[in-house]
N, CA, C and O atoms as a MOPAC input file, in Angstrom:
PM7 MOZYME 1SCF
protein

 N    -32.14800 1    54.09900 1   -78.45200 1
 C    -31.08400 1    53.71200 1   -79.37600 1
 C    -31.35700 1    52.28500 1   -79.84500 1
 O    -31.68400 1    51.40900 1   -79.04500 1
 N    -31.22100 1    52.06900 1   -81.12100 1
 C    -31.51600 1    50.76800 1   -81.71400 1
 C    -30.22200 1    50.03000 1   -82.05100 1
 O    -29.17600 1    50.64800 1   -82.24700 1
 N    -30.30500 1    48.71000 1   -82.11500 1
 C    -29.12300 1    47.92500 1   -82.47500 1
 C    -29.15400 1    47.50100 1   -83.93700 1
 O    -28.42100 1    46.59700 1   -84.33700 1
 N    -30.00000 1    48.15000 1   -84.73900 1
 C    -30.03800 1    47.85600 1   -86.16500 1
 C    -30.36400 1    49.12700 1   -86.93800 1
 O    -30.81100 1    50.12400 1   -86.37000 1
 N    -30.13100 1    49.06900 1   -88.23000 1
 C    -30.42900 1    50.19500 1   -89.10900 1
 C    -31.33300 1    49.69500 1   -90.22900 1
 O    -31.05500 1    48.67300 1   -90.85500 1
 N    -32.40800 1    50.41900 1   -90.47400 1
 C    -33.32800 1    50.09600 1   -91.55400 1
 C    -33.33800 1    51.26500 1   -92.52500 1
 O    -33.54200 1    52.41200 1   -92.12900 1
 N    -33.11900 1    50.97200 1   -93.78000 1
 C    -33.11600 1    51.99900 1   -94.82400 1
 C    -34.15500 1    51.62600 1   -95.87100 1
 O    -34.06400 1    50.57200 1   -96.50100 1
 N    -35.13300 1    52.48800 1   -96.05000 1
 C    -36.18800 1    52.23600 1   -97.03600 1
 C    -36.17900 1    53.38200 1   -98.04500 1
 O    -36.72100 1    54.45900 1   -97.79700 1
 N    -35.55900 1    53.12100 1   -99.17100 1
 C    -35.45300 1    54.08000 1  -100.26700 1
 C    -34.77100 1    55.38900 1   -99.84100 1
 O    -35.03300 1    56.44300 1  -100.42100 1
 N    -33.90700 1    55.31900 1   -98.83900 1
 C    -33.19600 1    56.51300 1   -98.38900 1
 C    -32.00000 1    56.83200 1   -99.27600 1
 O    -31.65900 1    57.99900 1   -99.46700 1
 N    -31.36700 1    55.80800 1   -99.81200 1
 C    -30.18500 1    56.00800 1  -100.65100 1
 C    -30.46700 1    55.73900 1  -102.11600 1
 O    -29.83600 1    56.31900 1  -102.99900 1
 N    -31.41900 1    54.85500 1  -102.36500 1
 C    -31.75700 1    54.50700 1  -103.74800 1
 C    -33.23100 1    54.11200 1  -103.82100 1
 O    -33.70900 1    53.31100 1  -103.01800 1
 N    -33.93100 1    54.67400 1  -104.77500 1
 C    -35.34100 1    54.35100 1  -104.94500 1
 C    -35.51400 1    52.86600 1  -105.25100 1
 O    -34.77400 1    52.29600 1  -106.05400 1
 N    -36.49000 1    52.25300 1  -104.60800 1
 C    -36.78800 1    50.85400 1  -104.85800 1
 C    -35.96400 1    49.87000 1  -104.05700 1
 O    -36.08500 1    48.66100 1  -104.25700 1
 N    -35.11600 1    50.36500 1  -103.14000 1
 C    -34.25000 1    49.47600 1  -102.36000 1
 C    -34.57100 1    49.62500 1  -100.87400 1
 O    -34.70700 1    50.73500 1  -100.36000 1
 N    -34.68800 1    48.48400 1  -100.19800 1
 C    -34.86800 1    48.45000 1   -98.75100 1
 C    -33.77100 1    47.56000 1   -98.17300 1
 O    -33.42200 1    46.53600 1   -98.75900 1
 N    -33.23100 1    47.95600 1   -97.02100 1
 C    -32.13000 1    47.19100 1   -96.42900 1
 C    -32.19700 1    47.26600 1   -94.91200 1
 O    -32.74900 1    48.20300 1   -94.33600 1
 N    -31.62000 1    46.25400 1   -94.28600 1
 C    -31.50900 1    46.22200 1   -92.83300 1
 C    -30.09400 1    45.76400 1   -92.49800 1
 O    -29.52900 1    44.92300 1   -93.19800 1
 N    -29.52000 1    46.31700 1   -91.42500 1
 C    -28.13800 1    45.99400 1   -91.07000 1
 C    -27.96700 1    45.96600 1   -89.55900 1
 O    -28.68900 1    46.63800 1   -88.82300 1
 N    -26.99900 1    45.17500 1   -89.11200 1
 C    -26.62300 1    45.11700 1   -87.69700 1
 C    -25.10600 1    45.21000 1   -87.60200 1
 O    -24.39800 1    44.79800 1   -88.52100 1
 N    -24.60300 1    45.75300 1   -86.49100 1
 C    -23.15700 1    45.80500 1   -86.31400 1
 C    -22.60400 1    44.45700 1   -85.85500 1
 O    -23.29200 1    43.67200 1   -85.20300 1
 N    -21.36400 1    44.21400 1   -86.20600 1
 C    -20.60600 1    43.09100 1   -85.65300 1
 C    -19.64400 1    43.71400 1   -84.65100 1
 O    -18.81400 1    44.54800 1   -85.01200 1
 N    -19.76000 1    43.30800 1   -83.39900 1
 C    -18.95700 1    43.89000 1   -82.33300 1
 C    -17.81200 1    42.96800 1   -81.94800 1
 O    -17.91900 1    41.74700 1   -82.05600 1
 N    -16.70700 1    43.57100 1   -81.49500 1
 C    -15.61600 1    42.75800 1   -80.96600 1
 C    -15.86400 1    42.51700 1   -79.47800 1
 O    -16.90000 1    42.92200 1   -78.95000 1
 N    -14.93500 1    41.86700 1   -78.80700 1
 C    -15.10900 1    41.51600 1   -77.39900 1
 C    -15.25100 1    42.74300 1   -76.50300 1
 O    -15.82800 1    42.65600 1   -75.41900 1
 N    -14.73000 1    43.87900 1   -76.94600 1
 C    -14.82700 1    45.11900 1   -76.17700 1
 C    -16.10800 1    45.90000 1   -76.48700 1
 O    -16.33500 1    46.96900 1   -75.92100 1
 N    -16.93500 1    45.37100 1   -77.37600 1
 C    -18.18100 1    46.03100 1   -77.72800 1
 C    -18.05700 1    47.09300 1   -78.79400 1
 O    -18.99100 1    47.86500 1   -79.01100 1
 N    -16.91600 1    47.14500 1   -79.46700 1
 C    -16.69000 1    48.12600 1   -80.52700 1
 C    -17.12800 1    47.54000 1   -81.87000 1
 O    -16.81400 1    46.39400 1   -82.19100 1
 N    -17.84800 1    48.33300 1   -82.64100 1
 C    -18.28200 1    47.88600 1   -83.96700 1
 C    -17.08000 1    47.80200 1   -84.89500 1
 O    -16.35600 1    48.77900 1   -85.08400 1
 N    -16.87600 1    46.61800 1   -85.47300 1
 C    -15.73600 1    46.42000 1   -86.36700 1
 C    -16.16900 1    46.04200 1   -87.77900 1
 O    -15.35700 1    46.01900 1   -88.70300 1
 N    -17.45800 1    45.74600 1   -87.93300 1
 C    -17.99700 1    45.37600 1   -89.24400 1
 C    -19.51800 1    45.47100 1   -89.16500 1
 O    -20.07900 1    45.82900 1   -88.12900 1
 N    -20.16600 1    45.14700 1   -90.26400 1
 C    -21.63100 1    45.13000 1   -90.28300 1
 C    -22.11000 1    44.01600 1   -91.20100 1
 O    -21.42800 1    43.63000 1   -92.15100 1
 N    -23.28800 1    43.51400 1   -90.89900 1
 C    -23.96500 1    42.54100 1   -91.75700 1
 C    -25.23900 1    43.19800 1   -92.25000 1
 O    -25.92800 1    43.87600 1   -91.48700 1
 N    -25.55700 1    43.00100 1   -93.52200 1
 C    -26.79400 1    43.59100 1   -94.02700 1
 C    -27.48900 1    42.66000 1   -94.99800 1
 O    -26.91300 1    41.70100 1   -95.51200 1
 N    -28.73600 1    42.97700 1   -95.22300 1
 C    -29.56000 1    42.28100 1   -96.19900 1
 C    -30.36800 1    43.34300 1   -96.92100 1
 O    -30.96900 1    44.21200 1   -96.29000 1
 N    -30.38200 1    43.27100 1   -98.23800 1
 C    -31.13700 1    44.26600 1   -98.99400 1
 C    -31.97400 1    43.59900 1  -100.07100 1
 O    -31.67400 1    42.49200 1  -100.51900 1
 N    -33.03000 1    44.29300 1  -100.47900 1
 C    -33.93500 1    43.76800 1  -101.49000 1
 C    -34.64700 1    44.93200 1  -102.16400 1
 O    -34.40900 1    46.10000 1  -101.85800 1
 N    -35.51200 1    44.58000 1  -103.07500 1
 C    -36.34500 1    45.58000 1  -103.73700 1
 C    -37.59800 1    45.80500 1  -102.89500 1
 O    -38.14900 1    44.86400 1  -102.32400 1
 N    -38.03800 1    47.05200 1  -102.82300 1
 C    -39.20700 1    47.36900 1  -102.00100 1
 C    -40.47800 1    46.69400 1  -102.50400 1
 O    -41.40600 1    46.47600 1  -101.72700 1
 N    -40.53300 1    46.36400 1  -103.77400 1
 C    -41.73300 1    45.70000 1  -104.29100 1
 C    -41.71900 1    44.19100 1  -104.03600 1
 O    -42.68000 1    43.50200 1  -104.37700 1
 N    -40.65000 1    43.67400 1  -103.44300 1
 C    -40.55400 1    42.23100 1  -103.16800 1
 C    -40.58000 1    41.90800 1  -101.67900 1
 O    -40.99300 1    40.81500 1  -101.29100 1
 N    -40.14400 1    42.84700 1  -100.83900 1
 C    -40.02000 1    42.59200 1   -99.40300 1
 C    -40.60900 1    43.77000 1   -98.62900 1
 O    -40.36900 1    44.93100 1   -98.95800 1
 N    -41.37500 1    43.45000 1   -97.60800 1
 C    -41.92800 1    44.49800 1   -96.75800 1
 C    -41.03600 1    44.72000 1   -95.54400 1
 O    -40.31300 1    43.82300 1   -95.11100 1
 N    -41.10100 1    45.92400 1   -95.00800 1
 C    -40.32500 1    46.29100 1   -93.83100 1
 C    -40.57200 1    45.31900 1   -92.67600 1
 O    -39.63300 1    44.92900 1   -91.98300 1
 N    -41.80800 1    44.93600 1   -92.47200 1
 C    -42.14100 1    44.03000 1   -91.36800 1
 C    -41.45500 1    42.67500 1   -91.52100 1
 O    -41.06900 1    42.07000 1   -90.52100 1
 N    -41.29700 1    42.19200 1   -92.73800 1
 C    -40.60800 1    40.92100 1   -92.96900 1
 C    -39.13800 1    41.04000 1   -92.57000 1
 O    -38.59200 1    40.14800 1   -91.92100 1
 N    -38.50600 1    42.13500 1   -92.95700 1
 C    -37.10000 1    42.32400 1   -92.59700 1
 C    -36.92500 1    42.36200 1   -91.08500 1
 O    -35.99600 1    41.75600 1   -90.55000 1
 N    -37.80900 1    43.06700 1   -90.39800 1
 C    -37.68700 1    43.19200 1   -88.94600 1
 C    -38.04000 1    41.88300 1   -88.24000 1
 O    -37.34400 1    41.47600 1   -87.30900 1
 N    -39.09800 1    41.23300 1   -88.66800 1
 C    -39.57100 1    40.02600 1   -87.97400 1
 C    -38.80400 1    38.75600 1   -88.33800 1
 O    -38.60600 1    37.89300 1   -87.48300 1
 N    -38.37400 1    38.63100 1   -89.58100 1
 C    -37.75900 1    37.39100 1   -90.05100 1
 C    -36.25000 1    37.49100 1   -90.26400 1
 O    -35.50900 1    36.58800 1   -89.87500 1
 N    -35.79500 1    38.56400 1   -90.87000 1
 C    -34.37700 1    38.68400 1   -91.23000 1
 C    -33.53800 1    39.21200 1   -90.06900 1
 O    -32.43200 1    38.72500 1   -89.83600 1
 N    -34.04700 1    40.19200 1   -89.34500 1
 C    -33.28300 1    40.78500 1   -88.24600 1
 C    -32.81000 1    39.75900 1   -87.22000 1
 O    -31.64400 1    39.81000 1   -86.82800 1
 N    -33.65100 1    38.82900 1   -86.76200 1
 C    -33.14900 1    37.82700 1   -85.81600 1
 C    -31.99300 1    36.99600 1   -86.38400 1
 O    -31.06900 1    36.64600 1   -85.65000 1
 N    -32.03500 1    36.68300 1   -87.66200 1
 C    -30.94200 1    35.92600 1   -88.28500 1
 C    -29.66000 1    36.74700 1   -88.32000 1
 O    -28.57900 1    36.23000 1   -88.03900 1
 N    -29.78000 1    38.02500 1   -88.66600 1
 C    -28.60100 1    38.89400 1   -88.68600 1
 C    -28.01300 1    39.04000 1   -87.28600 1
 O    -26.79600 1    38.98200 1   -87.11100 1
 N    -28.87200 1    39.22700 1   -86.29700 1
 C    -28.39100 1    39.36000 1   -84.91000 1
 C    -27.67400 1    38.09000 1   -84.45300 1
 O    -26.60400 1    38.16900 1   -83.84900 1
 N    -28.24900 1    36.93400 1   -84.73300 1
 C    -27.62200 1    35.66900 1   -84.33500 1
 C    -26.26800 1    35.49300 1   -84.99800 1
 O    -25.30700 1    35.07900 1   -84.35000 1
 N    -26.18600 1    35.80200 1   -86.27400 1
 C    -24.92300 1    35.66900 1   -86.99700 1
 C    -23.88700 1    36.64500 1   -86.45500 1
 O    -22.72200 1    36.28200 1   -86.29500 1
 N    -24.29900 1    37.88000 1   -86.17000 1
 C    -23.37500 1    38.86600 1   -85.60600 1
 C    -22.85000 1    38.39900 1   -84.25100 1
 O    -21.67000 1    38.58000 1   -83.94900 1
 N    -23.71500 1    37.80000 1   -83.43300 1
 C    -23.28000 1    37.28200 1   -82.13300 1
 C    -22.31800 1    36.11400 1   -82.28700 1
 O    -21.35600 1    36.00000 1   -81.52700 1
 N    -22.56400 1    35.25100 1   -83.25600 1
 C    -21.64500 1    34.13900 1   -83.50700 1
 C    -20.28000 1    34.66400 1   -83.93400 1
 O    -19.24900 1    34.16100 1   -83.48700 1
 N    -20.27300 1    35.66500 1   -84.79100 1
 C    -19.00200 1    36.25000 1   -85.22700 1
 C    -18.26800 1    36.89700 1   -84.05800 1
 O    -17.04500 1    36.80100 1   -83.96400 1
 N    -19.00300 1    37.55000 1   -83.17300 1
 C    -18.37900 1    38.19000 1   -82.01000 1
 C    -17.63500 1    37.15900 1   -81.16300 1
 O    -16.57100 1    37.44400 1   -80.61300 1
 N    -18.19900 1    35.97200 1   -81.06500 1
 C    -17.58200 1    34.92800 1   -80.24700 1
 C    -16.31200 1    34.35400 1   -80.85100 1
 O    -15.50700 1    33.76100 1   -80.13200 1
 N    -16.11000 1    34.51500 1   -82.15500 1
 C    -14.90700 1    33.94000 1   -82.77600 1
 C    -13.88200 1    34.99000 1   -83.18900 1
 O    -12.77200 1    34.65100 1   -83.59900 1
 N    -14.25000 1    36.25700 1   -83.08100 1
 C    -13.30000 1    37.32200 1   -83.46800 1
 C    -12.42600 1    37.67100 1   -82.28700 1
 O    -11.56100 1    38.54000 1   -82.39500 1

C-alpha cells in the first residue's frame, strides 16, 4: 500500500499528477494535496523524487495544526 497516488494520463491525455492525503490526528484522510503538470514538461521520476517529499512534508505540517 502506498501513501501517494500517481496519475499519468489516466484521466486526461497529456497530464501527469501526484497526490498525498492530509490526515487528521486520528489518521483519517480529510483532504489531499496534489501537483500536476503536462507530461511533456515533467517526468514521473521528478514528481516522485523532488515533488513527493515536499507534498509529504506539507501534509505532515498540516496534520500537526488541524
